[in-house]
VMD Tcl script that draws the C-alpha trace (Angstrom):
set ca {
  {20.84 65.72 -19.91}
  {19.77 63.12 -17.33}
  {19.01 60.65 -20.19}
  {22.46 61.18 -21.63}
  {24.03 60.47 -18.23}
  {22.05 57.31 -17.94}
  {23.13 56.17 -21.39}
  {26.74 56.98 -20.66}
  {26.65 55.11 -17.41}
  {24.93 52.13 -19.00}
  {27.51 52.14 -21.80}
  {30.37 52.32 -19.37}
  {28.91 49.49 -17.27}
  {28.51 47.32 -20.32}
  {32.09 48.01 -21.37}
  {33.37 47.09 -17.94}
  {31.04 44.18 -17.09}
  {29.69 43.16 -20.53}
  {31.46 39.84 -20.47}
  {30.12 38.93 -17.01}
  {26.57 39.86 -18.21}
  {26.85 37.68 -21.24}
  {28.25 34.80 -19.21}
  {25.46 35.20 -16.61}
  {22.84 35.24 -19.43}
  {24.43 32.12 -20.96}
  {24.38 30.40 -17.56}
  {20.69 31.27 -17.19}
  {19.61 30.14 -20.65}
  {21.74 27.04 -20.85}
  {21.14 26.07 -17.21}
  {17.36 26.41 -17.63}
  {17.50 24.18 -20.73}
  {19.66 21.60 -18.89}
  {17.24 21.66 -15.92}
  {14.33 20.85 -18.14}
  {16.36 18.19 -19.93}
  {17.42 16.47 -16.70}
  {13.91 16.64 -15.23}
  {12.43 15.05 -18.34}
  {15.17 12.37 -18.37}
  {14.44 11.56 -14.80}
  {10.70 11.35 -15.51}
  {11.29 9.11 -18.57}
  {13.52 6.77 -16.52}
  {10.86 6.52 -13.73}
  {8.15 5.91 -16.27}
  {10.23 3.17 -17.90}
  {10.61 1.61 -14.46}
  {6.80 1.63 -14.15}
  {6.68 4.08 -11.28}
  {3.26 5.56 -10.44}
  {2.41 8.51 -12.73}
  {1.59 10.77 -9.84}
  {4.99 10.30 -8.27}
  {6.77 10.74 -11.66}
  {5.07 14.09 -12.23}
  {5.81 15.31 -8.73}
  {9.50 14.27 -8.73}
  {9.91 15.77 -12.23}
  {8.62 19.16 -11.05}
  {10.62 19.13 -7.77}
  {13.77 18.28 -9.73}
  {13.25 21.07 -12.25}
  {12.50 23.69 -9.53}
  {15.59 22.71 -7.48}
  {17.87 22.89 -10.56}
  {16.33 26.14 -11.77}
  {16.87 27.87 -8.39}
  {20.50 26.65 -8.53}
  {20.88 28.21 -11.99}
  {19.45 31.51 -10.95}
  {21.83 31.68 -7.96}
  {24.80 30.83 -10.19}
  {23.77 33.56 -12.71}
  {23.38 36.16 -9.97}
  {26.81 35.21 -8.47}
  {28.38 35.78 -11.88}
  {26.98 39.27 -11.91}
  {28.63 39.89 -8.54}
  {25.50 39.72 -6.47}
  {26.15 38.39 -2.99}
  {24.04 35.20 -2.88}
  {25.10 33.84 0.50}
  {22.32 35.75 2.30}
  {19.73 34.46 -0.21}
  {20.96 30.91 0.27}
  {20.73 31.38 4.03}
  {17.15 32.69 3.69}
  {16.15 29.82 1.43}
  {17.65 27.33 3.93}
  {15.77 28.88 6.81}
  {12.56 28.98 4.88}
  {13.05 25.31 3.87}
  {13.60 24.36 7.53}
  {10.56 26.20 8.68}
  {8.35 24.69 5.99}
  {9.82 21.22 6.86}
  {8.94 21.56 10.49}
  {5.47 22.89 9.70}
  {4.75 20.06 7.31}
  {6.53 17.27 9.20}
  {3.56 14.95 9.24}
  {2.85 15.57 5.53}
  {6.44 15.03 4.64}
  {6.49 11.71 6.54}
  {3.40 10.59 4.65}
  {4.99 11.67 1.36}
  {8.21 9.71 2.14}
  {6.05 6.72 3.08}
  {4.10 7.01 -0.23}
  {7.34 7.00 -2.14}
  {8.46 3.89 -0.37}
  {5.08 2.16 -1.03}
  {5.20 3.01 -4.70}
  {8.77 1.89 -5.14}
  {8.77 -1.26 -3.08}
  {5.09 -2.20 -3.87}
  {4.13 -4.36 -0.90}
  {0.61 -4.19 -2.44}
  {-1.07 -2.91 -5.58}
  {-4.43 -1.59 -6.66}
  {-6.99 -4.47 -6.46}
  {-5.26 -6.39 -3.66}
  {-7.17 -7.31 -0.48}
  {-5.05 -6.06 2.39}
  {-5.00 -5.16 6.07}
  {-3.37 -1.76 6.69}
  {-3.18 0.07 10.01}
  {-5.98 -2.11 11.33}
  {-8.33 -1.64 8.38}
  {-9.19 -4.42 5.94}
  {-10.29 -3.79 2.36}
  {-9.49 -3.79 -1.35}
  {-6.92 -1.17 -2.46}
  {-8.57 1.43 -4.60}
  {-5.81 4.04 -4.96}
  {-2.21 4.50 -3.83}
  {-1.61 8.28 -3.65}
  {1.40 10.30 -2.66}
  {0.11 11.06 0.90}
  {-2.67 8.50 1.47}
  {-3.89 5.04 0.42}
  {-7.63 4.43 -0.18}
  {-9.37 1.18 0.64}
  {-12.88 -0.07 -0.04}
  {-13.96 -2.38 2.83}
  {-16.08 -5.52 2.22}
  {-19.17 -3.62 3.40}
  {-18.39 -0.83 0.84}
  {-17.03 1.78 3.24}
  {-14.21 3.93 1.82}
  {-11.22 4.25 4.17}
  {-8.45 6.78 3.64}
  {-5.26 5.93 5.51}
  {-2.16 8.26 5.86}
  {0.81 6.45 4.30}
  {2.92 7.13 7.41}
  {0.56 4.90 9.44}
  {0.86 2.11 6.85}
  {4.68 1.91 6.77}
  {4.79 2.25 10.60}
  {2.62 -0.88 11.08}
  {2.25 -4.46 9.81}
  {1.04 -4.83 6.23}
  {-0.99 -8.00 5.51}
  {-1.58 -8.79 1.87}
  {-4.12 -11.53 1.38}
  {-3.83 -11.48 -2.37}
  {-0.11 -11.42 -3.03}
  {0.55 -15.18 -2.95}
  {-2.28 -16.04 -5.24}
  {-3.76 -18.75 -2.97}
  {-5.35 -18.81 0.48}
  {-6.29 -21.47 2.95}
  {-9.92 -21.61 4.11}
  {-10.05 -22.58 7.82}
  {-13.29 -24.28 8.97}
  {-14.21 -26.25 12.06}
  {-16.90 -28.97 11.81}
  {-18.24 -30.74 14.92}
  {-19.92 -34.15 14.85}
  {-21.62 -36.12 17.64}
  {-19.63 -38.51 19.84}
  {-22.03 -41.24 18.77}
  {-21.17 -40.90 15.02}
  {-18.47 -42.76 13.13}
  {-15.61 -40.26 12.68}
  {-14.14 -42.22 9.76}
  {-17.46 -41.86 7.88}
  {-17.69 -38.18 8.84}
  {-14.20 -37.54 7.51}
  {-15.02 -39.32 4.23}
  {-18.17 -37.19 3.78}
  {-16.23 -33.99 4.42}
  {-13.52 -35.05 1.96}
  {-16.09 -35.93 -0.71}
  {-17.63 -32.41 -0.43}
  {-14.22 -30.85 -0.96}
  {-13.38 -33.18 -3.88}
  {-16.62 -32.20 -5.61}
  {-15.83 -28.50 -5.65}
  {-13.74 -27.52 -8.66}
  {-12.45 -24.42 -6.92}
  {-10.68 -26.40 -4.23}
  {-7.03 -26.93 -5.28}
  {-5.50 -30.40 -5.49}
  {-2.11 -28.96 -4.53}
  {-1.54 -28.17 -1.77}
  {-3.87 -30.89 -0.52}
  {-6.69 -30.06 1.81}
  {-6.34 -31.06 5.49}
  {-9.24 -32.85 7.19}
  {-8.35 -34.10 10.69}
  {-9.72 -34.49 14.24}
  {-8.43 -31.57 16.21}
  {-10.33 -31.57 19.46}
  {-12.55 -33.64 21.67}
  {-14.88 -30.88 22.72}
  {-17.48 -30.75 25.52}
  {-20.31 -31.60 23.13}
  {-18.67 -32.69 19.84}
  {-15.72 -34.18 18.08}
  {-14.22 -31.28 16.13}
  {-12.61 -31.62 12.70}
  {-10.37 -28.94 11.16}
  {-11.16 -28.57 7.49}
  {-8.52 -26.62 5.59}
  {-8.84 -26.52 1.78}
  {-6.70 -24.31 -0.43}
  {-8.23 -22.03 -3.05}
  {-7.32 -19.16 -5.30}
  {-7.44 -15.88 -3.43}
  {-10.38 -14.53 -5.44}
  {-12.49 -17.60 -4.51}
  {-11.90 -17.44 -0.79}
  {-15.23 -16.06 0.47}
  {-17.38 -17.94 -2.04}
  {-15.82 -21.25 -1.04}
  {-15.95 -20.36 2.59}
  {-19.67 -19.84 2.62}
  {-20.73 -22.46 0.03}
  {-18.53 -25.28 1.43}
  {-19.96 -24.63 4.92}
  {-23.52 -25.05 3.62}
  {-22.62 -28.09 1.49}
  {-21.00 -29.92 4.37}
  {-24.07 -29.34 6.58}
  {-26.34 -30.85 3.91}
  {-23.92 -33.76 3.17}
  {-23.63 -34.68 6.83}
  {-27.40 -34.58 7.26}
  {-27.90 -36.77 4.26}
  {-25.51 -39.33 5.68}
  {-27.13 -39.42 9.06}
  {-24.18 -37.61 10.85}
  {-25.33 -35.23 13.55}
  {-23.87 -31.79 14.17}
  {-24.75 -31.61 17.93}
  {-25.98 -28.64 19.91}
  {-23.93 -27.75 23.05}
  {-25.19 -29.98 25.74}
  {-24.56 -30.73 29.41}
  {-25.43 -33.69 31.58}
  {-27.08 -32.72 34.89}
  {-27.11 -35.27 37.71}
  {-29.53 -34.69 40.56}
  {-28.45 -36.19 43.85}
  {-31.19 -36.97 46.35}
  {-30.19 -36.64 49.90}
  {-31.80 -38.66 52.65}
  {-33.95 -36.71 55.01}
}
mol new
graphics top color blue
foreach p $ca { graphics top sphere $p radius 0.5 }
foreach p [lrange $ca 0 end-1] q [lrange $ca 1 end] { graphics top cylinder $p $q radius 0.2 }
display resetview
């Protein structure tokens, strides 16, 4: 008897609300399909724009979940379910989660900015938040560097976008800044010619822009030249070290002295 009542009540409900149930079901099925379609389209557009794969996958999933939740709420509303309270609960939960993950969300937002605007890329030598190194990975929440002495540094993206970013690789060329001191007793014209010959003999030193070799300071113990050749970014440290050694040998071979710091001391004898 109870089963018959249940069937009768179900039949009566379907007669009265059958259209709403069908519409709600259609909203759910079609809405879910559209959510997947839109999420895939967004992912394909980001992939075509050469956005980082990690970010593409994350945004695609977030987009699908947000649309799917909207579809469920719309379907329930069509069935006559009061959804306002559920929306309020979801909003409160979202606010609580946002406050709890404030730092992580800031790092995520910064990661999105870094991936979209690309102030640096994997393989660049950079200075980020006070750390120098080669970029190994650009992740959603952090960026990973390998320092010249092979230390791995993980930096939160929020710290990167909140500070100065120095990219030593981006322009393709770098200037090597050296200072060479020669004795006051040496011919500075000859010293300059020797320095310029060392630079001219190195194929890694660029012709344009031209290197600068000039007297910059009359120091306490030496006449100081600034030596500023331009090189490709990847040759910077090799040229820095090798040119320094070559200039020392060339100056020695040409009888030009690189003086030690020295001081003249005068002893004054007082009459007794």
